[in-house]
C-alpha positions in Angstrom: 0.0 0.0 0.0 1.1 3.6 -0.5 2.1 5.4 2.7 1.6 9.1 3.1 2.2 10.1 -0.5 1.1 13.5 -1.9 0.1 14.7 -5.3 1.6 18.0 -6.4 0.7 19.9 -9.5 3.8 21.3 -11.1 4.2 24.6 -12.9 4.8 22.8 -16.2 1.2 21.6 -16.5 -1.5 19.7 -14.8 0.6 16.5 -14.4 0.1 15.0 -11.0 2.4 12.5 -9.4 3.2 10.9 -6.1 5.6 12.1 -3.5 8.5 14.2 -4.7 11.7 13.1 -2.9 15.3 12.5 -3.5 16.3 8.9 -3.3 19.4 8.0 -1.2 19.3 4.4 -0.2 16.1 2.4 -0.3 15.5 -0.5 2.1 16.6 -3.7 0.2 16.9 -7.1 1.9 15.9 -5.5 5.2 18.8 -3.1 5.3 19.7 0.4 4.2 23.3 1.5 4.7 23.6 -1.0 7.5 20.4 0.0 9.3 17.7 -2.7 9.7 14.5 -1.7 7.9 11.4 -2.8 6.2 10.0 -0.7 3.4 11.7 2.5 4.7 15.1 3.7 3.5 17.5 6.5 4.4 17.9 9.9 2.9 20.7 11.5 4.9 22.0 12.0 8.5 23.0 15.2 10.2 25.1 13.9 13.1 25.4 15.1 16.7 29.0 16.1 16.0 27.9 18.2 13.0 25.3 19.9 15.1 27.8 20.7 17.9 26.1 18.5 20.5 26.4 15.1 22.2 22.7 14.5 22.6 19.5 14.9 20.4 16.0 14.8 21.9 12.8 16.1 20.4 12.0 17.3 16.8 9.4 19.1 14.8 9.2 20.5 11.2 8.2 23.5 9.2 7.2 23.9 5.6 7.8 27.4 4.2 4.4 28.5 2.7 6.1 30.7 0.2 8.8 28.4 -1.2 7.5 25.0 -0.3 10.9 24.2 1.3 11.0 21.8 4.2 13.0 22.4 7.4 13.8 20.2 10.4 13.8 21.6 13.9 15.8 19.5 16.3 16.1 19.8 20.0 19.6 19.1 21.3 21.2 19.3 24.7 22.5 22.9 24.2 19.9 24.4 22.0 17.7 24.1 19.0 19.0 23.2 15.6 17.5 24.3 12.2 18.2 22.3 9.0 17.2 22.7 5.4 16.0 19.3 4.2 14.6 20.5 0.9 17.3 18.5 -0.9 16.8 15.4 1.3 20.0 13.7 0.2 22.0 16.7 1.3 20.8 18.1 4.6 22.1 21.7 5.2 22.8 22.6 8.8 21.6 26.2 9.0 22.5 27.0 12.6 21.5 26.8 16.2 19.5 28.8 18.7 21.3 28.3 22.0 19.4 27.3 25.1 18.1 30.4 27.0 19.8 29.3 30.2 21.6 26.0 30.7 21.8 22.7 28.8 19.2 20.0 29.3 18.3 16.5 28.1 14.8 17.8 27.5 13.7 20.3 24.9 10.5 20.5 23.0 9.3 22.5 20.0 6.1 23.2 18.3 5.2 25.5 15.3 2.5 28.0 14.6 2.1 30.8 12.0 5.8 30.5 10.9 7.2 30.7 14.4 8.8 28.0 16.6 8.0 27.9 20.3 10.6 26.2 22.4 10.6 25.0 26.0 13.0 23.0 28.1 13.6 21.4 31.5 16.5 23.8 31.9 15.9 26.0 34.9 14.6 29.4 34.1 14.4 28.7 30.4 10.8 29.9 29.8 9.6 29.8 26.2 11.8 31.0 23.3 10.1 32.3 20.2 11.9 32.1 16.8 10.8 33.5 13.5 11.2 30.7 11.0 11.1 32.9 8.0 14.7 33.9 8.9 15.7 30.5 7.6 15.0 31.6 4.0 18.2 33.6 3.9 21.1 32.3 6.0 24.1 33.6 4.0 26.9 31.7 5.9 25.5 28.6 7.7 25.8 27.4 10.3 24.7 30.6 12.2 24.3 31.2 15.9 20.7 32.5 16.1 19.1 34.7 18.6 15.5 34.4 19.9 13.0 36.9 18.6 10.9 36.9 21.8 10.9 35.3 25.2 8.1 34.3 27.6 9.1 34.2 31.3 5.9 33.4 33.2 7.3 30.0 34.0 10.8 28.6 34.3 11.3 25.0 33.1 8.6 23.1 31.2 8.5 19.5 30.1 6.6 20.1 26.9 4.6 22.5 24.8 1.4 21.8 22.8 -0.2 23.9 20.0 -3.4 23.3 18.2 -2.2 24.3 14.7 -5.8 24.1 13.4 -7.3 26.3 16.1 -10.7 27.7 15.4 -10.8 29.6 18.6 -12.3 33.1 17.9 -10.3 34.5 20.7 -6.9 33.7 19.1 -4.2 31.1 19.0 -2.9 29.4 22.1 0.1 27.4 23.2 -0.1 25.1 26.2 3.1 24.6 28.2 2.9 21.5 30.4 5.0 20.2 33.3 5.8 23.7 34.6 5.8 24.8 38.2 2.6 26.6 37.6 -1.0 25.2 37.6 0.2 22.1 39.5 2.2 21.1 36.4 -1.0 21.1 34.3 -1.6 23.2 31.2 -0.3 26.8 31.3 -2.2 28.7 28.6 -0.2 31.3 26.5 -1.9 33.6 23.9 0.4 33.5 20.9 -1.9 35.3 18.5 0.8 37.9 18.3 3.8 35.5 18.3 6.3 38.2 19.3 4.2 39.3 22.2 3.1 36.1 24.0 0.9 36.7 27.0 -0.5 34.6 29.9 -4.0 33.3 29.4 -4.8 31.2 32.4 -4.3 27.5 32.9 -5.8 24.1 33.8 -4.7 22.4 37.0 -7.6 20.1 37.8 -5.8 16.8 37.1 -2.3 17.8 38.2 1.0 17.2 36.3 0.8 16.7 32.5 3.7 15.1 30.8 2.5 15.6 27.2 -0.8 16.5 25.6 -2.7 17.0 22.4 -5.2 19.9 21.8 -7.6 19.6 18.8 -10.5 21.5 17.4 -12.9 18.5 17.9 -14.6 17.1 14.9 -15.4 13.6 16.0 -18.4 11.4 16.7 -19.6 13.1 19.9 -22.0 15.9 18.8 -21.7 17.6 22.2 -18.2 18.8 21.5 -18.1 19.6 17.8 -16.0 22.7 17.2 -14.8 22.8 20.8 -11.1 23.0 21.7 -10.4 19.7 23.4 -7.3 18.9 25.5 -6.1 15.4 26.3 -3.3 15.3 28.8 -1.1 12.3 29.4 -0.7 12.7 33.1 1.4 9.7 34.1 -1.2 8.1 36.3 -4.3 9.1 34.3 -5.3 10.5 30.9 -7.4 13.7 31.4 -9.9 15.1 28.9 -10.9 18.7 29.2 -12.8 21.4 27.3 -10.4 24.4 27.1 -12.3 26.5 24.6 -13.1 29.1 27.3 -9.6 29.9 28.7 -11.2 31.5 31.7 -13.3 28.5 32.5 -11.7 25.2 31.4 -13.7 22.2 32.4 -13.0 18.5 32.9 -14.9 16.1 30.6 -13.5 12.8 31.8 -10.5 10.9 33.0 -9.2 7.5 31.7 -7.0 4.8 33.1 -6.1 1.2 32.0 -4.7 -2.0 33.4 -1.0 -1.9 34.3 -0.7 1.8 34.1 2.9 2.9 34.7 3.6 6.1 32.9 0.9 7.4 30.6 3.3 9.3 28.5 2.0 10.6 25.1 -0.9 9.9 22.7 -2.5 11.1 19.5 -6.0 11.1 18.1 -6.9 9.3 14.9 -7.8 11.9 12.2 -11.5 11.2 12.7 -11.1 11.8 16.5 -12.8 8.5 17.1 -9.8 6.8 18.7 -6.9 7.9 20.9 -3.7 6.0 20.7 -1.6 6.1 23.9 1.9 5.0 24.7 3.0 4.1 28.3 6.7 4.8 28.4 7.8 2.5 31.3 5.2 -0.4 31.3 7.6 -2.6 29.2 10.4 -1.9 31.7 8.4 -2.9 34.8 6.0 -5.5 33.3 8.3 -7.4 30.9 5.9 -7.6 27.9 6.6 -6.4 24.4 5.9 -2.8 23.3 2.3 -2.0 24.2 0.1 0.6 22.7 -3.3 1.3 24.3 -6.2 2.4 22.1 -9.2 4.2 23.6 -12.6 4.5 22.0 -13.6 8.2 22.2 -17.1 7.9 20.6 -18.5 9.4 23.8 -16.0 11.9 25.2 -17.8 11.8 28.6 -17.5 8.0 28.8 -14.3 6.9 27.0 -13.4 3.2 27.1 -10.3 1.0 26.4 -10.9 -0.4 22.9 -8.0 -2.8 22.9 -4.3 -3.1 23.4 -1.7 -3.7 20.7 1.6 -5.6 21.4 4.6 -5.3 19.1 6.8 -8.3 18.2 9.8 -6.7 20.0 10.4 -5.6 23.6 11.6 -2.0 23.0 10.3 1.0 25.0 8.0 3.3 23.1 8.1 7.0 23.3 6.2 9.4 21.0 3.7 8.5 18.3 1.7 10.4 15.7 -1.1 9.7 13.2 -1.1 10.6 9.5 -4.2 9.2 7.7 -4.4 5.5 8.4 -0.8 5.2 9.6 0.6 5.5 13.1 4.3 6.4 13.3 5.9 5.4 16.6 9.3 6.4 18.0 10.3 3.3 19.8 13.8 4.1 21.2 16.1 1.1 20.4 13.7 -0.3 17.8 13.8 3.0 15.8 10.6 4.1 14.0 7.8 1.6 13.8 5.1 2.1 11.2 1.7 0.7 12.0 -1.4 0.4 9.7 -4.5 1.5 11.7 -7.0 1.4 8.8 -8.9 -1.4 10.6 -8.6 0.0 14.1 -12.4 0.0 14.6 -12.3 -3.8 14.4 -9.4 -4.0 16.9 -6.9 -4.9 14.2 -3.7 -2.9 13.6 -0.4 -4.3 12.4 3.2 -3.2 11.7 3.9 -2.6 8.0 7.4 -1.1 8.1 10.2 0.2 10.2 13.6 1.9 10.2 15.9 1.0 13.1 18.7 3.4 14.0 20.1 1.0 16.6 21.1 -2.0 14.6 22.3 -4.4 17.3 19.4 -4.4 19.7 15.6 -3.8 20.2 15.9 -4.2 23.9 13.8 -2.4 26.5 15.1 0.8 27.9 15.2 4.6 27.2 19.0 5.0 26.6 19.7 5.4 22.9 17.6 5.3 19.9 14.7 7.3 18.4 13.2 9.9 20.7 10.8 11.4 18.3 9.4 11.0 14.7 7.9 13.8 12.7 5.9 12.4 9.8 3.7 15.4 8.8 5.6 16.7 5.7 3.4 16.4 2.6 6.5 15.3 0.6 6.9 12.1 2.6 10.1 13.2 4.3 10.1 11.7 7.9 12.4 13.2 10.6 13.8 10.8 13.2 15.6 12.4 16.1 17.9 9.8 17.5 19.7 10.5 20.8 23.1 9.3 19.5 22.8 9.5 15.7 21.3 13.0 15.5 18.9 13.9 12.7 18.1 10.9 10.6 16.0 11.6 7.5 14.0 8.6 6.1 11.3 7.9 3.5 9.3 5.0 2.4 10.5 2.8 -0.5 7.5 4.1 -2.5 9.0 7.6 -2.3 12.6 6.4 -2.9 11.6 4.4 -6.0 13.1 5.5 -9.4 10.1 4.2 -11.4 8.8 6.6 -14.0 5.4 8.2 -13.5 4.3 7.1 -16.9 5.3 3.8 -18.5 6.5 5.2 -21.8 8.0 2.2 -23.7 9.3 4.5 -26.4 11.4 6.7 -24.0 14.4 5.3 -22.1 16.8 7.2 -19.9 20.1 5.9 -18.5 22.0 5.6 -16.3 19.6 6.3 -13.5 20.8 7.1 -10.9 23.5 9.1 -12.7 26.6 11.1 -11.9 25.4 13.8 -14.4 25.8 12.4 -17.9 22.5 11.1 -19.0 21.3 9.5 -22.3 17.7 9.7 -23.6 16.6 7.3 -26.3 13.4 7.7 -28.2 11.6 6.3 -31.3 11.3 9.8 -32.8 13.3 13.0 -32.3 12.7 14.1 -28.8 12.4 17.8 -29.3 12.2 20.0 -26.2 13.6 18.6 -22.9 13.0 20.4 -19.6 14.5 19.5 -16.2 12.6 20.5 -13.1 13.6 20.4 -9.5 11.3 19.3 -6.7 9.9 22.8 -6.3 8.7 22.7 -9.9 11.3 25.2 -11.1 13.0 24.7 -14.5 16.7 24.2 -13.9 17.8 23.1 -17.4 16.4 23.1 -20.9 17.6 21.9 -24.3 16.3 20.9 -27.7 17.2 17.8 -29.6 16.6 16.8 -33.2 17.9 13.2 -32.7 16.6 10.0 -31.1 19.7 9.6 -29.1 20.3 12.6 -26.8 23.1 13.0 -24.2 22.6 15.5 -21.4 25.4 17.0 -19.3 23.8 17.8 -15.9 27.0 17.8 -13.9 26.3 21.4 -12.9 23.2 20.4 -10.9 23.2 19.4 -7.3 22.7 15.8 -6.3 19.1 14.9 -5.8 15.8 14.2 -7.5 14.8 15.9 -10.8 12.0 15.4 -13.3 12.8 15.1 -17.0 9.9 16.2 -19.2 9.7 15.5 -22.9 6.8 16.0 -25.2 5.2 12.7 -24.2 7.0 11.6 -21.0 7.9 12.7 -17.5 10.4 10.6 -15.6 12.3 10.8 -12.4 16.0 11.2 -12.6 18.4 10.7 -9.6 21.6 12.7 -9.7 24.2 11.3 -7.2 
């Protein structure tokens, strides 16, 4: 099945095709550049050493709405790293925003309206605000960036949550959790004006929140349609609250489950019917394989445990996210696990792929391996933030394939991948040839009156391009 592929209409016409990405090393024979895998290959790695750190933690992403370029935002021990991944086979380290106070193992980032909002467990850190449009022009990377604004109404925070699809008429809000305020619950911040964040109350009813998700609810419970719903993973319970009215947030329900150890993080399915939760330490204390708990949220006032899913390996799970019918799980020493949830209503989900950044073990434990996975880029790029490896960029084999979009038997192009010298054979004179990059921009044109045309593309950067002739469009990989 195709996994999280997108269709993009290019400037050269109405041709539509799946997932534009640069192929590096597909997964073949359950390995890609020495990493164990299934149906997911590697694009590139930006190592901890290259980022000037010894530890990577959380991650998020940003797509520039003007250029379509994709950027990785990586939390590291001593700050926040920004990288241009628009040429996925050649990640560009643009620079780092240093931590506001001291270094920390915990740093978390979310994005809203072209700004990054960053918190940390570092004492006195507060919330940093960074204008992501500055990444469009970094003349001499890597640069040491400065924050554009700072919020100091709390010191350390474990996490930050933003409803990127907020429909709240009163503005856009961030939710810092695990602070010393509001009993560690949600600390509301009005970020409608990103450079002037202001306090907006909080929610302390159910105590400390480790992580959370906030959505504009559009699920099966008619009582809450259009409301801003908060689900907090609060270690010993999961708390559901209506936070639409920031002056009067109200509890809806709480959830628990058998063998609760550390209700760590969860994510709604896109129809808001089910909530998929990971308990970070249950594998450590109970000895079973990786467990994921699925709640039925048909009635938000009365949620129930729908079923539990157990992996085939014992690794400890961390953060997981849903895109369509796929659940992407950061599973520490077992890397990224990819789970088909299309039949979740019938209590049937199953692993369909993985990319393991720790080749020698899938053992239980939180030391080493993938901390977070960011699977939300429309292109199909997937960010893995690995504690020891750094930024690992992967994609499905569907994305990494060099197959043509159209099966044109009268047009052949070789070698592919190529080092820059490419031959096109056709049954008739080929005529106009145009080369497009992944942004739909023409980067090379030529005309040919023969059926055997050689192109010299050595002046182009490595990566994926699209070769368009009169009756064919094909992928070309330059390496």
